[in-house]
C-alpha positions in Angstrom: -16.8 -6.0 -0.4 -15.9 -3.6 -3.2 -12.5 -2.0 -3.6 -12.2 1.3 -1.8 -13.1 4.2 -4.1 -10.9 7.2 -4.9 -11.6 10.5 -6.7 -9.0 9.6 -9.4 -9.9 8.7 -13.0 -10.1 5.0 -13.8 -7.2 3.8 -15.8 -7.9 3.2 -19.5 -5.9 -0.1 -19.2 -7.2 -2.3 -16.3 -4.5 -2.9 -13.8 -2.3 0.1 -14.8 -2.1 3.7 -13.8 -3.6 6.4 -15.9 -0.1 7.8 -16.6 1.0 4.5 -18.1 -1.8 4.3 -20.7 -0.2 6.7 -23.3 3.3 5.3 -22.8 2.2 1.7 -23.2 0.3 2.6 -26.3 3.3 4.4 -27.8 5.5 1.5 -26.9 3.3 -1.0 -28.6 3.1 1.2 -31.6 6.9 1.5 -31.8 7.2 -2.2 -31.4 4.9 -2.7 -34.4 6.8 -0.2 -36.4 10.1 -1.8 -35.5 8.8 -5.2 -36.6 8.2 -3.7 -40.0 11.3 -1.6 -40.4 14.0 -2.9 -38.0 12.9 -6.3 -36.6 16.0 -6.6 -34.4 14.9 -3.5 -32.5 11.4 -4.8 -31.8 12.5 -6.8 -28.6 14.0 -3.6 -27.2 10.9 -1.6 -27.7 8.8 -4.4 -26.3 11.0 -4.8 -23.2 10.8 -1.1 -22.5 7.1 -1.2 -22.8 6.9 -4.2 -20.4 9.1 -2.4 -17.9 6.8 0.7 -18.0 3.8 -1.5 -17.4 5.6 -3.2 -14.5 6.5 0.2 -12.9 3.0 1.6 -13.2 1.0 -1.4 -12.0 -2.3 -0.7 -10.2 -3.8 -4.1 -9.2 -7.2 -4.2 -7.7 -7.0 -4.8 -3.9 -10.0 -5.5 -1.7 -9.2 -6.1 2.0 -11.1 -8.7 3.9 -13.8 -7.4 6.2 -11.8 -7.7 9.4 -12.1 -4.5 11.5 -9.5 -5.5 14.1 -6.8 -6.3 11.5 -3.9 -4.0 10.5 -3.2 -4.5 6.8 0.0 -3.8 5.0 0.5 -0.3 3.7 2.8 -1.3 0.8 4.0 -4.2 -1.3 7.5 -5.2 -0.1 9.5 -7.0 2.5 9.2 -6.6 6.2 12.6 -5.4 7.5 11.9 -5.2 11.2 9.4 -4.9 14.1 10.9 -2.7 16.8 9.8 -0.9 20.0 10.5 2.9 19.8 9.1 6.1 21.1 7.2 8.1 18.4 7.4 11.8 19.0 5.8 13.4 16.0 2.2 12.3 16.2 1.4 9.3 18.5 3.6 10.6 21.4 3.8 7.2 23.0 5.9 4.0 23.1 5.1 2.3 19.8 5.8 -0.7 17.7 7.4 0.3 14.4 6.8 -2.1 11.5 9.2 -1.3 8.7 8.6 -2.5 5.1 11.1 -2.0 2.3 9.6 -1.4 -1.1 11.9 -2.4 -4.0 12.0 -0.5 -7.3 9.9 -3.2 -9.0 7.2 -3.6 -6.3 3.8 -2.1 -6.9 4.3 1.6 -5.9 0.9 2.3 -4.4 0.5 2.8 -0.6 -2.9 2.0 1.1 -4.6 2.7 4.4 -3.9 -0.1 6.8 -7.2 0.5 8.8 -10.3 2.7 8.8 -9.4 6.1 10.1 -9.6 9.9 9.9 -6.6 11.8 8.5 -5.8 14.3 11.2 -2.1 14.9 10.5 -0.4 15.3 7.1 3.1 16.6 6.4 5.4 16.2 3.3 9.0 17.1 3.5 11.7 17.4 0.9 15.2 16.1 1.8 18.3 14.2 0.9 18.7 11.1 -1.3 20.5 8.9 1.1 20.5 5.1 0.7 17.9 3.5 3.0 20.6 1.6 4.9 21.9 4.9 6.2 20.5 5.3 9.7 19.7 8.9 9.1 17.7 8.3 5.9 14.3 8.1 7.7 14.7 11.6 9.1 16.7 13.2 6.2 15.2 11.8 2.9 12.1 13.1 1.1 9.2 11.7 3.2 5.5 11.9 3.8 3.8 11.6 7.2 0.1 10.6 7.5 -1.4 10.4 11.0 -4.7 8.6 11.4 -7.1 8.7 14.3 -8.9 5.3 14.7 -11.5 4.0 17.1 -8.8 2.5 19.2 -6.1 5.3 19.0 -3.7 7.0 16.7 -1.3 5.5 14.2 1.4 7.2 12.1 2.6 6.2 8.6 6.0 7.4 7.4 6.7 6.9 3.7 10.3 7.5 2.9 11.8 7.8 -0.6 14.9 5.9 -1.6 17.7 7.6 -3.7 15.8 6.5 -6.8 12.3 6.8 -5.4 11.9 10.5 -5.8 8.3 10.3 -7.2 6.7 10.4 -3.8 3.1 11.7 -4.1 0.5 12.2 -1.5 -3.0 11.0 -2.6 -5.1 11.8 0.4 -6.1 15.1 2.2 -6.4 16.4 5.7 -9.7 15.5 7.2 -10.3 12.6 4.8 -12.2 9.5 6.2 -10.4 6.4 4.9 -11.5 2.8 4.6 -9.0 0.0 4.9 -7.2 -0.4 1.5 -7.9 3.2 0.4 -5.1 4.6 -1.8 -3.1 7.2 0.2 0.2 7.7 -1.7 2.5 6.4 -4.4 6.3 6.0 -4.3 8.0 4.9 -7.5 11.4 3.2 -7.8 11.5 2.1 -4.2 11.3 3.4 -0.6 10.5 2.5 2.9 7.2 2.5 4.9 7.2 2.7 8.7 3.9 2.1 10.5 3.8 3.3 14.2 1.2 2.0 16.5 1.0 2.1 20.3 2.9 -0.8 21.8 0.0 -2.4 23.8 -2.5 -2.1 20.9 -1.1 -4.6 18.4 -0.2 -8.2 18.3 2.2 -8.5 15.3 1.6 -11.3 12.8 4.7 -10.8 10.7 8.4 -11.3 11.1 11.4 -9.8 9.3 11.7 -11.2 5.8 8.0 -11.7 5.2 6.6 -10.4 1.9 3.6 -8.1 2.0 0.8 -7.0 -0.4 -0.7 -3.6 0.3 -4.3 -3.9 1.5 -4.1 -7.7 1.6 -1.4 -8.9 4.0 -2.1 -8.9 7.7 0.5 -7.1 9.8 -1.2 -7.6 13.1 -4.3 -7.8 15.2 -5.7 -5.1 17.5 -5.9 -6.5 21.0 -7.6 -3.6 22.9 
């Protein structure tokens, strides 16, 4: 199975975002210049270049062909699996699977299942720490509602105080394959996946590490 395609340009450096190409090139050039003029500065230039590369990683992800599997939306750590009522899009009792994305995690969010984008809303907001209980409803955030063959799901992507580069990378009406790129959130954030309570059998517990488009969050049981 090939990796889900997007309309974006392919990065000049495999495994990195397009935006990182010029910065990494300049950083490597400055490192070489420092080696010739000020050798003691070369490690600093090289370290900054390596940090840029880490923050703009874009690894190839190909989900397994498992139509009844819900895959992780983001790289990070599962914070919790809770029963809640979702009022914005699903309008039903749901399981909310929360993943916290650290500043050094890969910032790319991916579709957890095949679906049709029928709801899309991006809101500006505060810059509260994620531990603040009001952060999910007050911080900058992006909502993506998908209609699937077995019902609706909602993705809420929430920026951390540092993670203000929240960018939507899908469109209303788009048909998505599992693993398709849908958003990016740099320097950390939180991703909540809402799915009807009786639809999913969770496969993860708090503390589990996830890889977007690869880790299995649960299995559809309807």
